[in-house]
C-alpha positions in Angstrom: -33.9 129.4 -69.1 -32.9 132.1 -66.6 -33.0 131.9 -62.9 -35.6 134.7 -62.9 -37.9 132.7 -65.1 -37.5 129.7 -62.9 -38.3 131.5 -59.7 -42.1 131.9 -60.3 -42.3 128.2 -60.9 -40.6 127.3 -57.7 -42.1 130.0 -55.5 -45.6 128.4 -55.1 -44.0 125.1 -54.1 -43.9 125.9 -50.3 -47.4 127.1 -49.5 -49.1 123.9 -50.9 -46.7 121.8 -48.8 -47.6 123.7 -45.7 -51.3 123.3 -46.5 -50.8 119.6 -47.0 -48.9 119.3 -43.8 -51.6 121.1 -41.9 -54.2 119.0 -43.6 -52.6 115.7 -42.6 -52.1 117.0 -39.0 -55.7 118.0 -38.6 -57.2 115.1 -40.6 -59.7 112.6 -39.2 -57.1 109.9 -38.7 -54.7 111.9 -36.6 -57.6 113.7 -34.7 -59.1 110.3 -33.8 -55.6 109.0 -32.9 -55.0 112.0 -30.6 -58.3 111.3 -28.7 -57.3 107.7 -28.5 -53.9 108.7 -27.2 -55.0 111.1 -24.5 -58.0 108.9 -23.4 -55.4 106.2 -22.6 -53.9 108.3 -19.8 -57.1 107.7 -17.7 -58.3 104.4 -19.3 -55.1 102.4 -19.2 -54.6 102.5 -15.4 -58.3 101.8 -14.7 -58.6 99.0 -17.2 -55.3 97.4 -16.0 -56.7 97.4 -12.5 -60.1 96.1 -13.6 -58.6 93.3 -15.7 -56.2 92.2 -13.1 -58.7 92.1 -10.3 -61.3 90.6 -12.6 -58.9 87.7 -13.3 -58.4 87.2 -9.5 -62.2 87.2 -9.0 -62.7 84.7 -11.8 -60.2 82.3 -10.2 -61.1 83.0 -6.6 -62.4 79.5 -6.0 -59.0 78.1 -7.1 -56.8 80.7 -5.6 -58.2 80.9 -2.1 -57.7 77.2 -1.3 -54.1 77.5 -2.4 -53.5 80.5 -0.1 -55.4 79.0 2.9 -55.1 75.2 2.6 -55.7 74.6 6.2 -59.2 76.2 6.0 -60.2 74.3 2.8 -58.9 70.8 3.7 -61.6 68.6 5.1 -61.4 64.9 6.1 -64.3 63.2 4.5 -63.6 59.9 6.2 -64.8 61.2 9.6 -68.4 60.2 10.6 -68.6 57.7 7.8 -68.5 60.4 5.2 -71.9 61.8 6.4 -72.1 65.5 6.9 -73.5 66.5 10.3 -76.5 68.8 10.8 -76.0 72.5 10.2 -77.4 73.2 13.6 -74.5 71.4 15.2 -72.0 73.2 13.0 -73.5 76.6 14.0 -73.2 75.6 17.7 -69.5 74.8 17.2 -69.0 78.2 15.7 -70.8 79.8 18.6 -68.6 78.0 21.1 -65.4 78.9 19.2 -66.4 82.6 19.0 -68.3 83.5 22.2 -70.7 86.4 21.8 -70.7 86.3 18.0 -73.8 86.2 15.9 -74.1 84.0 12.9 -75.3 86.0 9.9 -75.3 83.4 7.1 -74.3 79.9 6.3 -73.1 78.6 2.9 -73.3 74.9 2.1 -70.1 73.2 0.9 -69.7 73.7 -2.8 -68.5 70.2 -3.4 -67.9 67.0 -1.4 -64.8 67.6 0.7 -65.3 71.4 1.0 -66.0 73.1 4.3 -69.2 74.9 5.4 -68.6 78.6 5.6 -70.4 80.6 8.3 -70.3 84.4 8.1 -70.4 85.9 11.6 -70.3 89.2 13.4 -68.0 88.9 16.3 -68.7 90.4 19.8 -66.7 93.5 18.8 -68.7 94.0 15.6 -66.1 92.7 13.1 -67.1 90.4 10.2 -65.4 87.0 9.8 -65.8 84.0 7.6 -65.6 80.8 9.7 -64.7 77.5 8.1 -66.2 74.4 9.6 -65.5 70.7 8.9 -69.0 69.4 8.4 -67.9 65.8 9.1 -66.0 66.3 12.4 -67.9 69.4 13.4 -64.6 71.2 13.9 -63.9 74.8 13.4 -60.9 75.0 11.0 -60.3 78.8 11.4 -61.6 82.1 10.1 -60.6 85.0 7.9 -61.6 88.6 7.5 -63.3 88.4 4.1 -62.1 92.0 3.2 -58.5 91.0 3.8 -58.3 88.0 1.6 -56.9 88.2 -2.0 -60.3 88.0 -3.5 -61.7 90.4 -0.9 -59.1 93.0 -1.9 -59.8 92.3 -5.6 -63.5 92.8 -5.2 -63.2 96.1 -3.3 -60.5 97.4 -5.7 -62.6 96.4 -8.7 -65.7 98.1 -7.4 -64.5 101.3 -5.8 -60.7 101.3 -5.5 -61.2 100.8 -1.7 -62.0 104.5 -1.6 -65.8 104.6 -1.3 -68.0 106.7 -3.5 -65.1 108.7 -5.0 -63.3 105.6 -6.0 -66.6 104.4 -7.6 -66.7 107.6 -9.6 -63.1 107.1 -10.9 -63.9 103.6 -12.0 -67.1 104.8 -13.7 -65.2 107.7 -15.4 -62.5 105.3 -16.7 -65.2 102.9 -18.0 -66.9 105.8 -19.8 -63.7 106.9 -21.6 -62.9 103.2 -22.3 -66.0 103.3 -24.6 -64.3 106.2 -26.5 -61.1 104.1 -26.5 -62.9 101.2 -28.1 -64.7 103.2 -30.7 -61.7 105.3 -31.7 -59.6 102.1 -31.7 -61.9 100.5 -34.3 -61.6 103.6 -36.5 -57.8 103.5 -36.3 -57.8 99.7 -36.9 -59.8 100.0 -40.1 -58.2 103.2 -41.5 -54.7 102.2 -40.6 -54.8 98.6 -41.7 -52.8 99.0 -44.9 -50.2 101.3 -43.3 -49.6 98.7 -40.6 -49.3 95.9 -43.1 -46.8 97.9 -45.2 -44.8 98.8 -42.1 -44.7 95.2 -41.1 -43.6 94.0 -44.5 -40.8 96.6 -44.5 -39.9 95.5 -41.0 -39.9 99.0 -39.6 -39.1 99.4 -35.9 -42.1 98.8 -33.7 -44.3 97.6 -36.7 -44.8 94.1 -35.3 -46.0 95.4 -31.9 -48.3 98.0 -33.5 -49.7 95.2 -35.8 -50.4 92.9 -32.8 -51.9 95.8 -30.8 -54.4 96.5 -33.5 -55.2 92.8 -34.1 -55.8 92.0 -30.4 -57.7 95.3 -30.1 -60.1 94.2 -32.8 -60.9 91.1 -30.6 -61.0 93.1 -27.4 -63.1 95.9 -28.6 -66.5 94.2 -28.7 -65.9 92.2 -25.6 -64.7 95.3 -23.8 -67.8 97.2 -24.8 -69.9 94.3 -23.5 -68.1 94.2 -20.2 -68.3 97.9 -19.7 -72.1 98.0 -20.5 -72.8 95.0 -18.3 -70.7 96.6 -15.5 -72.5 100.0 -15.5 -75.4 98.8 -13.4 -72.9 98.5 -10.5 -71.8 102.2 -10.8 -72.8 104.7 -8.2 -73.9 107.5 -10.5 -75.1 105.9 -13.8 -76.5 102.8 -12.0 -78.4 104.9 -9.4 -79.8 107.3 -12.1 -81.0 104.5 -14.4 -82.6 102.6 -11.4 -84.4 105.8 -10.4 -85.6 106.3 -14.0 -86.7 102.7 -14.3 -88.5 102.8 -11.0 -90.4 105.9 -12.0 -91.6 104.1 -15.2 -92.8 100.9 -13.5 -89.7 98.8 -13.9 -86.5 98.0 -12.0 -82.9 96.8 -12.5 -83.4 94.5 -9.6 -86.3 92.8 -7.9 -88.8 94.3 -5.5 -90.0 91.2 -3.7 -93.8 91.5 -3.5 -93.9 89.0 -0.6 -91.8 91.2 1.6 -93.5 92.9 4.4 -90.5 94.1 6.5 -88.8 97.4 7.0 -87.6 98.6 3.6 -84.1 98.9 5.0 -84.0 95.2 5.6 -82.8 93.8 2.3 -81.2 90.6 1.2 -77.9 92.3 0.5 -77.9 93.6 4.1 -78.5 90.1 5.4 -75.1 89.1 3.9 -73.0 92.1 4.8 -69.6 90.5 5.2 -68.7 87.5 3.1 -67.4 87.6 -0.4 -67.8 83.8 -0.5 -71.6 84.0 -0.7 -73.2 85.8 -3.6 -76.6 87.3 -3.6 -78.2 87.3 -7.1 -77.8 90.9 -8.5 -81.5 91.3 -9.1 -82.4 90.3 -5.6 -79.8 92.3 -3.7 -82.2 95.1 -2.8 -85.3 92.9 -2.4 -86.9 93.3 1.0 -86.9 90.4 3.5 -90.4 89.3 4.8 -91.2 88.5 8.4 -92.2 85.5 10.4 -95.3 85.6 12.5 -95.3 83.7 15.9 -98.2 81.3 16.2 -101.3 83.1 17.5 -101.7 80.7 20.4 -98.3 81.5 21.8 -98.0 85.2 21.0 -96.8 87.1 24.1 -95.5 83.8 25.5 -91.7 83.8 25.7 -91.5 80.1 25.1 -93.7 80.5 22.0 -91.4 83.0 20.5 -88.5 80.5 20.4 -87.5 79.3 17.0 -88.6 75.8 16.2 -87.2 75.8 12.6 -83.5 76.0 11.9 -81.1 76.1 9.0 -81.5 72.4 8.3 -85.3 72.9 8.1 -84.9 75.9 5.8 -82.6 74.1 3.4 -84.9 71.0 3.3 -87.9 73.2 2.6 -86.0 75.1 -0.1 -84.8 71.8 -1.6 -88.5 70.7 -1.9 -89.2 74.0 -3.7 -86.5 73.2 -6.4 -83.7 75.5 -5.3 -80.3 74.4 -6.6 -77.4 73.3 -4.3 -75.2 74.5 -2.8 -77.5 77.0 -1.0 -76.8 80.0 1.1 -79.0 80.8 4.1 -79.3 84.3 5.6 -80.0 83.6 9.2 -82.5 85.6 11.3 -81.0 87.6 14.2 -81.5 85.8 17.6 -83.3 88.8 19.0 -85.6 89.3 16.0 -88.8 87.5 16.8 -90.1 88.1 13.2 -87.0 87.1 11.3 -87.0 84.5 8.5 -84.5 82.1 7.0 -83.8 83.4 3.5 -82.5 80.6 1.4 -80.7 81.5 -1.8 -80.4 78.9 -4.5 -77.0 78.6 -6.2 -77.3 79.5 -9.9 -73.7 80.3 -10.8 -73.9 79.1 -14.4 -77.6 80.1 -15.0 -79.0 83.4 -13.8 -82.4 82.2 -15.0 -82.3 79.7 -12.1 -81.9 82.3 -9.5 -84.4 81.8 -6.7 -84.9 82.7 -3.0 -87.3 81.1 -0.6 -88.1 82.8 2.7 -88.9 80.2 5.4 -90.6 81.1 8.7 -88.6 80.5 11.8 -91.4 79.0 13.8 -93.3 76.5 11.7 -90.8 76.2 8.8 -93.5 77.4 6.4 -92.7 79.2 3.1 -93.4 82.8 3.8 -92.7 83.8 0.2 -90.7 82.7 -2.9 -89.1 85.0 -5.4 -87.0 84.2 -8.5 -86.0 85.0 -12.0 -89.5 84.4 -13.5 -90.8 87.1 -11.1 -88.3 89.8 -12.1 -89.3 92.8 -14.1 -88.1 92.6 -17.7 -85.2 95.1 -17.1 -84.0 93.1 -14.1 -84.0 89.9 -16.2 -81.8 91.6 -18.8 -79.4 93.1 -16.2 -79.2 89.7 -14.4 -78.1 88.0 -17.6 -75.7 90.8 -18.3 -74.2 90.5 -14.9 -73.8 86.7 -15.3 -72.0 87.3 -18.6 -69.8 90.0 -17.0 -68.8 87.5 -14.3 -68.1 84.8 -16.8 -70.8 82.4 -15.6 -73.9 82.7 -17.9 -72.7 80.2 -20.5 -70.7 77.8 -18.3 -67.0 77.2 -19.1 -67.4 79.1 -22.5 -68.1 82.4 -20.8 -65.7 81.7 -18.0 -62.7 81.1 -20.3 -63.9 83.9 -22.6 -63.9 86.3 -19.7 -60.5 85.2 -18.6 -59.1 85.6 -22.2 -60.7 89.0 -22.3 -59.0 90.1 -19.1 -55.6 88.8 -20.4 -56.1 90.6 -23.7 -57.0 93.9 -22.0 -53.8 93.6 -19.9 -51.8 93.1 -23.1 -53.4 96.2 -24.6 -52.7 98.2 -21.5 -49.0 97.3 -21.7 -48.5 97.3 -25.5 -50.1 100.8 -26.0 -47.8 102.7 -23.6 -44.8 100.6 -25.0 -45.6 101.8 -28.5 -45.6 105.4 -27.4 -42.4 104.9 -25.5 -40.6 103.6 -28.6 -41.9 106.4 -30.9 -41.7 109.4 -28.4 -39.4 112.2 -29.5 -36.3 112.1 -27.4 -35.1 115.4 -25.8 -37.6 117.4 -27.9 -39.5 118.9 -25.0 -42.7 117.3 -26.4 -45.0 114.6 -25.3 -45.1 113.0 -28.8 -48.9 113.1 -29.1 -50.5 112.8 -32.5 -51.3 116.3 -33.9 -54.9 116.8 -35.0 -58.1 118.5 -34.3 -61.5 116.8 -34.4 -63.7 118.7 -36.8 -66.6 119.0 -34.4 -68.0 122.2 -35.7 -67.8 121.1 -39.3 -69.3 117.7 -38.6 -72.8 118.0 -37.1 -73.2 114.2 -36.8 -70.1 114.0 -34.7 -71.3 116.8 -32.4 -74.7 115.1 -32.0 -73.0 111.8 -31.2 -70.8 113.4 -28.6 -73.7 115.2 -27.0 -75.8 112.0 -27.0 -72.9 110.0 -25.4 -72.4 112.7 -22.8 -76.1 112.6 -21.9 -76.2 108.8 -21.7 -72.9 108.8 -19.7 -73.0 111.9 -17.5 -69.5 111.6 -16.1 -68.2 111.3 -19.6 -70.1 114.4 -20.6 -68.8 116.5 -17.7 -65.2 115.4 -18.2 -65.5 116.0 -22.0 -66.6 119.6 -21.3 -63.7 120.0 -18.9 -61.2 118.7 -21.5 -62.5 121.0 -24.2 -62.5 124.1 -22.0 -58.9 123.2 -20.8 -57.8 122.7 -24.4 -59.2 126.0 -25.7 -58.5 128.3 -22.8 -55.2 127.0 -21.5 -53.3 124.6 -23.7 -53.7 126.6 -26.9 -52.9 129.9 -25.2 -49.7 129.0 -23.3 -46.9 128.4 -25.9 -44.9 126.0 -23.6 -48.0 123.8 -23.0 -49.1 124.0 -26.6 -45.6 122.7 -27.6 -45.5 120.0 -24.9 -48.9 118.7 -25.8 -48.4 119.0 -29.6 -51.6 121.0 -30.2 -52.4 121.4 -33.8 
């Protein structure tokens, strides 16, 4: 057969190859992989920070005593092992810090632990003061914002950058949802390819296999943590709360027994310490007022408090609150202030309860707890407890710790996989090539719009990414080559 007769048979071989190459590059798998890849640039730093600070927060009760042993070491043999009245302990704090105002008092968590009194010093600074309840001795104090757990909490919530930091955290959490969903798609579709690569012992196959396997475990837990963490966010949380309030519900409680200025809330009663937690659903609940006895109104002597922190804790104990309790103390110059006693419900949000005790007769002004929450507040409270690893005792605690460790592994193994497979000296990022068929897939378009509406920051950022991709990256050859656009 002549060469001329062979040429027609060979000629069509190249176009089909090009079509297949383009098809593979723009297929679903590579398109999803590309979104997964680029989402990681925002998500990995945010999740690495959240997981690390989350671990610190989980183990704060173990870490802080190691870092500040002098503050947590209490001699239980003093005074026959009997803790002295809190009134005496508050007096010791007042003497040690002249001109300060005690804001709250937290009972010792266990026998041998100190009492922690949160104060505002004479110059307006917040301090946590540690008191030996047996010897009535002030052991020292710390700035709660400058402890390891204090830094972790502020980084975890807002990157220590206020509202803008909060938005960055929320944006990273939104795109983490995309990371989790695309990760599951890649895990299922790429299962056989990963297994074959591992069997052939290809370079990086073992790490890729483990990344997918751990990701399958992390995905659902990560989605749970992200969803339960959204009520804290400044944009999504505020919008949902406004929507819920307008429809007769709430993400947190609105204490019907409160009669004070709406700006006086339980959260504002504990403005400093990270050692003393306010139940999520009660953070914005208003604080009621004490009323001086009618017979002594207008009499200076009659307006002096006759109840104290010991009275308030005894009354709350009779009402079934769990120990250790935290007491938000009334301001000395607030004649209508109350003792707000918060029951410790670390392992059971359903036991959350606060009792407001009058500062004159020690009467119960109002009681508010989990049973009184709106339905949405009950759901959010349980979610917050799960997020913090405390709703199911040690199971959720160690589960949350394992989740944080797994997320850290994913945040390290993902970039490491890219580093090993990146094209050296090619002037390219090494991103997967593919285009998501949004126009040709109405269901996908609807899903993206729905997700963008539900998560506004995600929706805004998604529009920005699409505009940047269409108007800049695909029209500038150097950028198109660097970002491997299909």
